[in-house]
N, C-alpha and C positions, 0 to 999 in steps of 0.2 A: 615476510608473511610465510607461514608454514602451513602445510596441508593443501587440500584442493582449493583452487581459486575460482571464484564465480564473479558475476557482475549483476547489477540491477539498477533500479532507478528509484529515487525518492521524489515523489510528487507532493509538493506542499500545495494543496488546492486553495487553502485560505488561511492566512495568519494576520492578526492585527499588526500594524506597522511596528509597534513597540516590541512585539515578540520576535520579529525577524532576526535581530542579532543573537537572540537566545537559541533560535533554531540553528543558526550557523555555528555557534559555540558547541551545542550538543552534538551536531553532526561531526564537527572537527574532533571532538573527544573520542568518537568511534573510528573515524576514518584516518585520523592523523592529518597533519598539515593544515592547510587552510582551504577548505572547499570553496569553489567559485560559484556563488549563487547570482543569478540574474533576476532580481525581483521585478515583477510587473504588477500593475493594478489587476485586481480580481473583480470584473464587472458584476459577478453574481453576488458579491458582498462589498458594497461601496465602503471604501476606507481600508479594505483588506488587501493584502499582497499575495502573490502566487509565485512559485518557482519550481523548477525541475533540476535534479542533479543526478547525473549518471555516476555510478561508483563501481569500483573493482576492489575485491577483498576476499578474505577467507570465507568458506562456507560458514554461515551463521551470522554474517555481517548484517543481513536484513533484520534479523531478530534483535541484534544489538542496537541498530538504528531505531527500530520501533520502540524498544524499551527506553532509549535515551529521550525520545520525544513524548513519551507517555505522561499523562497527568496535566497537560496544558489544556484547559477547558475550551478555549476558543480556536483551537487548531484542528484543521481538517487535512489529513494526509493519507497517502498510500505508499507502501514500500514493496517493491518486487525484488525477488532474488531468483536468478535463472537456475534451472536444474543443471547438474554436472553428471559425470559418469558414476559418481558415488553418492549423490544426494538428489533429493526431489527439489523442485522449485517451490517457492512460496509467495504468497501475497498477503500483506497485512493492510487493513483499512481502518481508519480511525475517524470518528465524528464526535463532536461534543455530546450529542444526545445518546449515542449508542455505545461509545467506547471502542474497543479494538476487536476486530474480526480477523481471524487467521484462516487461511486455506492453503492446502497443498495444491501445487499446480504441475501440469505436465510440461513437456518441452516447448509447446506452443502457447502456453499461458492459460489453458483451460483449467478451471477448478476441478479437482479430483475429490470426489466424496467417498470417504472410507466406507467399507461395507457395514460396519457397525452403525453408522449414521443412517444408512439406507434401511437396515433392519429395524432400527428404532422408528423410522418414519412409517414403515410398512405396518406397524402396530395399528395405524389409523386407516388401513385399507378400506374399511367399511364407511369411513367418513371422508369424502373427497376434500372437503375444506381443511380438515385437520391434517390430512396427508400433504396437501399443497403447502400449508403453513410450515410443516416439519421440513419439507424439501427446500422451501425458500430460506429457512433458517440455516440449513446445511450449506446452501450456496451463497449465503451472505447477501440476499436480495435487498434487505432493508438498507444495508450500507451502500449498495449500488444505487438504490433509489435516491438516497440522500446526497450522494456525491455526484451524481450525473449532471446536475446543473452547473456544478463547479468545473467538471471536466470539459463540458461544452464551452463554457465561458473562457476557457484557456485556449480555444481553437486558434485565436489570433496571436498567441504567444510565440516567441522565437522557437524555431525548430532546431533540434540537434540531431543530426543524422548519426545513427549507430550502424556499425557493420557487424556482420555475423562471421565468426571465425570457427573453423572446424567442421 
């Protein structure tokens, strides 16, 4: 691996059982080797599976993972990529109904809204509802709302402890 190295997590919130091997194959094509997924039942979607995978790779791996998983209609997932000394962090969220949302994140995972998005939202300063909708869009609120039940349903899933280096 050349260039700055980062790490992140792939959260597969729900995948039909038949799609699980395809998710593993797509992930392996990006990460190399054979990633180890521990699939568990997803209570929020009976018949679906969920899994989490921690990864390490060059900056941009999160975008490549997201692209590799794009296009499967029944898949809900999120990919995070930590910030480095030379790159911002990122979070990608995907739902079948909404598609992909991408946000830049800071070192602790907060969404960072670029000033142009804020300026575009402020065009609606005289209409509080439109202003709120524009800011919700910039923050990816619709994606969070749709994914939240799947996140909570995974609360009983196996925990992988990560350590912070540096």
